[in-house]
C-alpha positions, -999 to +999 in steps of 0.1 A: +049+519+326+072+496+346+052+484+376+065+458+400+037+438+417+042+455+450+034+489+434+007+480+410-026+498+415-055+479+400-082+495+421-105+515+398-116+539+425-080+547+433-071+552+396-100+575+390-092+595+422-056+601+409-070+612+375-095+636+391-069+651+414-044+657+386-048+693+375-024+690+346-017+659+325+006+651+296-008+639+263+017+617+243+013+605+208+037+584+187+044+596+152+066+586+123+090+614+134+091+604+170+069+610+201+051+643+206+039+654+241+019+684+254+010+693+290-028+698+291-056+702+315-078+671+308-109+657+324-124+622+323-161+617+317-167+585+336-202+580+322-189+573+287-177+539+278-162+511+299-133+532+312-145+567+305-135+592+278-108+619+282-116+654+269-095+685+265-081+709+240-048+722+227-036+753+207-043+752+170-007+762+165+005+731+183+016+706+156+007+675+176-029+675+164-019+676+127+007+648+128-009+614+123-007+593+155+007+557+153-015+535+176-031+547+208-024+580+225-012+581+261-024+605+288-002+606+319-018+617+352+006+623+381-004+621+417+016+634+447+053+626+448+081+630+473+119+623+477+127+597+503+160+600+522+176+569+536+180+588+569+144+580+577+148+542+575+153+522+607+174+499+585+200+526+581+209+523+618+208+485+616+228+477+585+234+509+565+222+490+534+198+517+521+197+541+492+175+571+484+143+566+464+111+584+453+075+578+462+048+587+438+014+578+422+007+578+385-020+566+361-014+560+324-046+561+302-044+547+267-069+551+238-074+563+202-071+601+199-096+622+180-089+659+173-119+680+163-126+716+153-164+721+156-172+753+175-201+737+195-181+708+206-152+730+215-175+753+235-188+723+254-153+711+264-141+746+274-172+751+295-169+718+313-132+724+320-139+759+333-167+747+355-145+719+369-117+743+380-139+773+389-165+753+408-148+755+442-143+793+441-166+816+461-174+836+429-167+812+400-160+827+366-181+812+338-175+811+300-207+830+296-192+859+316-172+869+285-187+884+254-200+857+230-181+870+200-149+871+221-153+835+231-160+825+195-127+841+185-109+823+212-124+790+201-109+795+166-074+793+183-079+758+197-085+722+187-105+697+207-094+664+220-114+633+226-098+600+237-119+570+247-099+551+273-093+514+264-068+507+291-057+521+325-024+514+342-018+525+378+013+527+400+013+537+436+049+535+450+045+543+486+073+523+504+053+491+503+086+472+497+100+484+530+094+469+565+070+484+589+097+504+608+111+519+576+076+528+564+068+545+597+101+565+595+093+576+560+057+586+569+070+606+600+097+623+580+074+634+552+047+645+576+072+670+591+081+684+557+073+720+546+063+707+512+025+701+509+031+672+484+054+655+509+027+656+536+002+643+511+025+613+503+029+607+540-008+601+544-007+575+516+020+553+531+004+520+543 
């Protein structure tokens, strides 16, 4: 990921927060026939290894797990993003030398990808993913709410993913390269937006 120094995010807590908040990631693997990518709900177990281990699953019919990967896999976690209009910059009134841009946060996690088929391991991953996303609900659904034989049949349709993270790259592009007046204008403009993601970005502008 191209990351100018002004936008580099090396803070581990910040990187982990972006990963935790991303409800859907993209798994990318390089192959002899070109890159393969799949949008997937993934979670990071921070207690495993130096940088944690990413877990998830994909459809058994998805060819990505059958094609040998070349080198490490890449999991892309996107944070909030927002379009930035030049109209919000004080510099527009002063010189007119401004152009549109985009503010966003992203984390790239790299590591060797393991795909697996064992029913017990698959059940553990599915259960953890379910608990993660159901936990905040007033009446959370649990895997055990469904008949056991039905769950076993569903597990036969998926393949598990385990990726120990060997490297994390973070980028947080939040108008850090603009002067204080321009940043204030962007924050104010985004805060007034009807888009929730715009307002989320507004709160991240330094």
